[in-house]
N, C-alpha and C positions, 0 to 999 in steps of 0.2 A: 314117107307120108302116107302114101297108098296104102300101105299096108295097116295102119292103124285104122284109117278110114273104113277098110274092109273089114276088119275084124268088128269095128263099132257097128256097120250096118248090119253084119251077121248078127250080133247081139240084139239089135233093135228088133230083126225079124224073129229070132228065136225066143227072144225074152223082152218084149217090148215094154210091159210095166217097169221091172226094175232098172232097165236101162234108161228110160225115160225120166224115172224118179230120181235117180242118181244124177243124171245130168241137170236136170231142174234143180236139184239142192244144191249141186256144186257151183253153179252159175250165181243163183241167187244169193248164196253164200260169199261168194267172191264180191258181190255189189255191195255187202256189207262192209267187209275188209277194206274195198276201194274208197267207200265213203267216209271210212275212219281215216285214211290216208290223205284223201282231199281236204278232210278238215285241218289236217295237221296234228291230229292227236296220235298219241302212242297205240299202238295195235292192242286192242282189247280182244283177244281170243276168246275170252268166257263169252263176250258179247257175240261174237262171230259163231260159236259153238249154238248158243240160245238160237240165233237165226237159223243155223243149220237145221237145228230139233225141229223149229217150228215147219220149215219148209219140208224137211224129209218125212215128218210125221203126219203133216197135213196138206199144205200147199200142194206139193207135187203129186201127192196120191188124189187129191181133191180134182187137180186139174185133168189128171190123167183119166178118171172116171167121169168126170164132167164131159171134157171133150169127146170121149166116146158116146156117152148118152145124147149129147147135141148131134153128133153124126148119125146114129141109129134112128134119132126122133126126124132128124131132117137130113136125110142122105143126099149127098151129090155137091155139085159145085155151080150150080145155076144161080144167076144173079139174085134172083128172089129169095132163094134157099140161103145163100151166103149172108144175106142182109137179115134174114130172120134168125141165123144163128148168132150173129152180132148182136142183134138186140136181145135175145134171150141171155147171152153171156153177159151183157152189161146190166140188165136188170135182175137177174138171178144170182150169176157166178161172181161178178164183181163185189156185190155187197157181202156175200159169205167170206170170200177170200180177204177183204180188208178188215172185217171183224174177226177172223181167225187170226189174223196178224196182230192185231192191236191187243186183244184178249191173250193170245198164246204168248206172246212177249211178256205181259204184264205178270203172268202166272210164273213164267221162267225167271222173271226178276224178283219175285216175291214181294210184287206190290199189295199194299192193304186193299186198295180197291181195284181190282182188275179189270173194271169196267171204265175207270177214269179216263185212260187215253182214248178209247173207243168214244165216248161221250164228247170228249172235247175235239178230236179229230176226224172223226168218220166222214161226216158230211163234206169238208174240206178236201180230204183224200180221196173221196169218191168222185167229187167233181173234177179234181186234178185228173184222175184215171181217165175220165170222160175224155180228156183232150190227148190221151195217148193210147189207150187200150183198144178203142173200137178200130183205129188204123191198123193196129198190130194183128188183130182178129180177122180183120178183112183180107189182109194178105195171107194169114194163116189158112182161113177156110177155102180160099180161093185157090192158092198156090201150093201150099205144103202136103205132103202125102200123110195121109192119117198117121202112120206109124211114128211120125216125126213130128207131130203137132205139140205134144207136152214139152219135148226138147227146145223145139222153136220158141214156145212160150217162155220157157227158162232162160234162152238167150235173151230175149227181149227183156226178161225179168232183170236181168242184170242191170240196166239202166234204170227200172222202175225201183229195183231194191237200193240203189244208191239214194234215191228220192225217199221210199218209203223208211228205210233206216235212219236217215237224217231226221225225218219228220216224227220218227217215234221217240227219237233221243232229245232232240232239242227244237224241232219246228213245230208248226202248226197245221201240218198237212196241205198247205197250200205251196205252188211252185214260188209264189211270190217270196215266202220266207226262206226258201232253199236257194234260190239263184243268186240272189246278191251276195250271200254267203260264200258260195263256191267261187264265184267270180272274183270277189277280194282275195280268197285263198288263192285261188288259181294264179292271180297276175301277181301275188307276193312270192308264190313259188317259183314261178318263172323268172322273176328279176333276182330271186334270191335272197331278198331282204325279208327278215321276220317282221310279221305284222305285230304292232304294238297296240 
């Protein structure tokens, strides 16, 4: 186990951009696959490939560049600096990321109106994200080494991707719409009885 960690650490130091982007994309895409499993649906690998495409081409790269810009503009881990980074991330970065996800997925799914999901779900998703991401980024900016920040966001995105992919496919962008569904599915999966 220590061997792969050393190799990953070496890769992150030598090639931080591709290492972070690949880790982020793999973790986020895993969230989509897990979300499908939790819903009790058949694995839709085309959907997971679309999620991987959006995350590898935009999200992971955006996060890598964005987090680097924040660190250059607001260097350090002082409490005021960390809070300023979190605020900038939520006011600027989060809306860009949510918008890119909904529009990117709509383009890859070949929808006629690529902005429909964005119009219908953006505010709910953004507000739901405000209950999760500030805490993630507070930890990220205060504890995580700079070279691992995108990968850490990718790890936290695994949970977010479960919610976001569910919202994109059948929710309205609120935790309220997702949680009862997963609770019902989760309890029936544990009992072993199919839901009718």
